[in-house]
N, C-alpha and C positions, 0 to 999 in steps of 0.2 A: 504494500500500500504506500502511496506517496504521502509525503508530509502535507499537512493542512496549513494553509496560509491564514494568518490572523488578519482581520480587517483592521487596518491601521487607524482609520477614523474612529472605530469603536474602542481601540486600545487607548486612544487619547482621551476619550470621554468617560470611560467606565473603569472602576477598580473593584476587584473582588475582595471582600472582607474575609477575615479569618473564619467567621461563622458561616460563610457561604452566601451571604447577601451581597447584592451588587450596589455599589455607591455611585451616585451620579450628582452632577451639579444642577443648580436651579436655572430655569429658563426665565426670560423676560427681564433681565437685569443688565442688558448691554447698552441700550440707547433709548432715546425718547423717555428719559427719566423725569422730565419736568412735569409731565401730566400725571405721573404716578405719585400716590401719597407716600409720606414718610413711613407710615405703618406697613404699607404694601411692600416697599423696598426692604424694610427691616425683616419682614417674614420671608423674603426671598434669599436672605443670607444663608451661607452654609451649604451643606449637602443634604441629599435626600436618598431614599432607597428606590431602586427600580421596582415597579409594580409587579406583582406575581404573574400577571398575564403576559408581560413582556420579558420575563426572565429567560425563557427558553430561546427567544430570538437573540438576546444578548449573548447567551452562552454559546450559541452556534457561531457567532462572530468572533468569539474568543476561545478557540478550542483548547489552548494550553494554559488557560488561566485557572 
C-alpha cells in the first residue's frame, strides 16, 4: 500500500489533542470587526472543538495524526 498524503491545509488548521478530540480555531474574527460587538469578539477568542459530525472528515484528512 502506498503512503497516504496529509492534506496540508487541514494540518495547519487542526491539532489532535491527547484525549482524541480535535482542536480548531474560531471563525469570524479576521476582518470587519467594527460592526461586531465587544462581547461577540470576546467569545470568539481561543479555540474550540470540532463537532462530532465533522470529526470523521477531519480524521480522513489527517491520516497520521
